[in-house]
C-alpha positions, 0 to 999 in steps of 0.5 A: 479537489476535495479528497477523503482518504480512508485509513488516512493515518496509516502508513500509506495514508500519511505519505499520500496526505503529505504529497497533497499538502505540499500541493496546497490541498487539505485532505480529510483523513478518516481513521478508526483511531487518532494517531499522528505518529507518522504525520506530526509535520502535517497534522495542522494542514489536514482535517482528521475524522475519527469513526467507523467506515462500516457505519454508512450514515457516518461516512455519508455525513463526512462526505457531505460536511467536507464536500468530498468529490474524490475518495482514496480508499486505503482502509483495510484489515491487514492479513494476520488480523483478518485471518484471526477474525474473518468476520471483521476482515470481511466487514472492514474490507468488503462492507467498508468498500460497499459503503464507500461505493454507495456514498460515491453513487449517492453523492456523485463522487467523481472518482474512487481509488482503491488500494489493492495488492498482489495478494489478488494473484495468490501463489505467483509464478508457482510455489514449487522451485524458483519462479521464472520472474516473467513480469506479472501483468494485470491479466494474470490469473487471480487465485488468492491464497489467503483471506486478505487476497480474497477480500481484495478480489471481492472489493475490486469486483464490487468496484467493477460493478459500480463502475459499469452500472453507475459510471463511478470512476473506480480505479484499483491499484495493486501493489507489490511488497511495500516498505516504508516508515511505520510498517515495521511497527504496525505490520510486523512480519510483513515488513521484512525490508523495514526490519532490515533497515531499522535493525541496522539503524538500531545496531541490533544483533540479527542473524538470518541464516538464508534468504539474502539472494531472494529476488522480489519487486519492492516499492517504497511508500513514497512511490505508493503515495504518488501512485494514489495521488496520480490515480486521483488526478489522471484523465479518465483511463480506459482501463481500471486496474493497475500494477504498481511496483518498480518493474525490477527485482531486488534482494534483501542483500540490496537493502542491507547493503544500502543500510550499511552505507548509513550504518556501517557498524550494523550487526546483521548477518544475512545468509545466501540463497532463496527464502520465503522471508517469513511468509507462508506462501510464495508471492515473489514477483516482478510487476509489469508497470506498463499500464500505470506508466501509460495511463497514470503517468506513474514512474517509480522515483525511488531506487533501493538506496534512495528509499532507504535514505528517505526511510531513515531521514523520515524516521529521524524527522518524526523522532521515531 
């Protein structure tokens, strides 16, 4: 396979590329800036192209030059920047997706894997009172609560149209809360679990009055990368949207306990009870991952403890 990863130098892109390199592949990473901070160990084993996904001629040239036959479309503007600049959010998200799909159509790309989000579902399990935590399936209603989720829904629908009209194997992966090296620095408030790990590692004082018992499904970036890679390789599935998570509920207390085993002198105080973890909308849930198991062969490989250990080891290896 000749694989192009859009947003390839980002948190998810770097991990996905690393898995491919380990299998002897040389993926092409497209990003709008050069930043090897998350991939120093593999930068000689990938091809990096810097440019704008919203420029169709540029994207077509990259696909042509590198003889691309599979695309992992990870590029997006995160929720807060998208809310601050809606035109740019839509341009990068929706227009960027159209450009990927158009080049896939014209160049006969075999498959496009799109990274979506639980944001497509919006307020999951109700905003009032504790959620019932019935596992969320792919047919759960889609009522996005922010622009980011709306863009993801739009992109999925564009992919569905190109799949049904032009036969492109478009696959959308919807992720629960993701944690992993680099998210705390790049995504700020969206990386609560990463903040817990990194502040424990730093020995920083942090008092969190409440929220230690808030249940949620959280997936380690290592499993995110594996799911993308599996979706690129799997036999053509009959369905095209997949929830990617762990299928289990965890709490911030679980993350802090796992970090405490590595950093027993941490200075974090975490209060009990539920919390919105700094978010403005209620989006806690547990994903039903039956479809991704059956059609993609996906199975989460990281428990909370394993994810925290790998997180810290990766940060140490990258010198961060």
